[in-house]
N, C-alpha and C positions, 0 to 999 in steps of 0.2 A: 504494500500500500504506500502510495507516495505521501510525502509530508505535506500537510495542509497548513495554510496560514491560520494563526490563532483567531483572527477575526472571523474566518469562515466556520471554525469549530464552535466559537461562541454563538454565532448566529444559528447554527444547527441546534445547539442545546436550547437556546431561547425559543426557537420555533417548536421544539418538542414539548417543552414545558407549557407553552401557551396552547398547544394542541391538546393537552390534557385538561384544559379548562382552568388552569391555575393562573393566578395573577402574579406577574413578575414586575417588581418595582425596584428602581435604583434611587436610593435616597442618601442624603448626607447625614452623618452622625458619628458617634463614637462607638462603632461596632463594625464587624466584618461583614456579617450577613448570614443568611441561611433560611431554612424552612420554618414557617410559623403559622399559627391559626389566630386570626384576629376577627372577633365578632362572628365566629363560626365560618369564616372564609379562609380557605387554605391559600397561602401565598408564599412566595420566595422574595425576600428583600435582600438586596445587595448594596453595599456601600458604593455610592456613586464615584468615589475617588479611587476605588480599587482598579488595578491595572487589568488588562485583558486576561492574562494567565490566572490571576487570582479569581476573577469572575468565573472562568471556566471551572476552576477547582471547586468553588463554592456551589455552583450549579450542579456539578456532578455529585458532590457530597449530599446536597439537598435531595436530589432524585433518589439516591440510595436510602437516605434517612426516611423518606416518605414511603418507602416500600413499593415503589412502582413495579408492576408486573413486567418481567423481562419480555414477555410476548408482545407487549405494546411498543417495544423499542426496535428501531432499525439496527442492523448489524453495525452501522457506523456509530450510532449513539452508544451501543453496548461497548464498543471498542474504546471510545473516548472515556467512558466512565471507568472501565477497567484500567486504562492508562493512568488516569488521575488518581485512582485508589492505590495503584502500585507506587506512584510518586509519593503519596502521602505516607504510605507504610514505610518507605525507605527513609523519609525524614524523621519519622517517629522512632526508628531503631537506633 
């Protein structure tokens, strides 16, 4: 698989999340971001100042945290999530 630009990866994850009917918001504040429920509405909120790679990582982590059924994911989205989780695991070790 050829290497894709981070912006294209981010756009694919954003489209996937929105396709699930979830709200995706970019806001300023003293937080990184992630999955949350606000007034019974599921959403992902990400710090507006986060760089593209951080946004990709937070979206991937949020998708996993929400427990999205893998059968709803394209192979590309699964691959992105697996790559991001592997990077996160390496950092934590």
